[in-house]
Structures are given as structure tokens and as C-alpha cells.
C-alpha positions, 0 to 999 in steps of 0.5 A: 499500499502506498503512502498516498493510499494510507493517507486517504484511508486514514482521512476517511476513517477519521471522518467516519469516526467524527460522524459517529461521534456526532450522532452519539452526541445527539443521542446523548442530548436527552431522552425524547429530544429530536435532532434537527431534520428528524421527521421520521414517523414512528411505526403505525404513525402517519407522517402528518401525525409525526409532523403534528408531534414535532410541531407540538414539541417546539416552544410556545405550542400546546397540544391535544387531540381531536376525534374526527367523525366522518358522516360523509359517504366518501373519505375526507382528508383532514387538515389542521391550523393551530396558528403555525400553518396548516398541517395535513392530519390524515384521511378519515374513511366514510362513516368512521372516526379517527383521533389525531394529535394536534398542536396549537399556539394556545388557542383554537384549532381550525379543521378543514376536511375535503374529499380527494377531488377537492369538490367538497370542503367543510371547516370547523373550529375546536379547542383541544385540551390535554387529556380528552380529545375535542370532538368534530363531526364532518357533515 
């Protein structure tokens, strides 16, 4: 092995160790802390639920849950705006209910549900509180 090759291999090894050390340091920051850019959903959790969880983890936000019942004969996509911008929560099947985690800036949350073709849209406002989900029915 030439000296140049050894130098490159050493540099790559040092870079790899530095990267691993940085990852370990991020894990040691505290239980439940998320590293910047970590938006992976937990198993069984939708991306929208994960985004709502991440939004709730920031300073100046509070959260709760909303139980959405879809009385329509077709699936409806539900979005929430609690003061930090609109977030898609997920889809509620026809004549089904689903509970979502929501984040807000301390006030009411505006919910909007629309069909996949965006031909029918319904809006409402709820005030979620920790402990018991606020209920909203799509009619």
C-alpha cells in the first residue's frame, strides 16, 4: 500500500469516526429530544401525525387531540391550523372516526376536511385540551 493510499484511508476513517461521534452526541442530548431534520414517523404513525408531534414539541405550542367523525359517504382528508400553518392530519374513511394529535399556539384549532377531488370542503373550529380529545363531526 502506498503512502498516499494510507493517507486517504486514514482521512476517511477519521471522518467516519467524527460522524459517529456526532450522532452519539445527539443521542446523548436527552431522552425524547429530536435532532434537527428528524422527521421520521414512528411505526403505525402517519407522517402528518409525526409532523403534528414535532410541531407540538417546539416552544410556545400546546397540544391535544381531536376525534374526527366522518358522516360523509366518501373519505375526507383532514387538515389542521393551530396558528403555525396548516398541517395535513390524515384521511378519515366514510362513516368512521379517527383521533389525531394536534398542536396549537394556545388557542383554537381550525379543521378543514375535503374529499380527494377537492369538490367538497367543510371547516370547523375546536379547542383541544390535554387529556380528552375535542370532538368534530364532518357533515
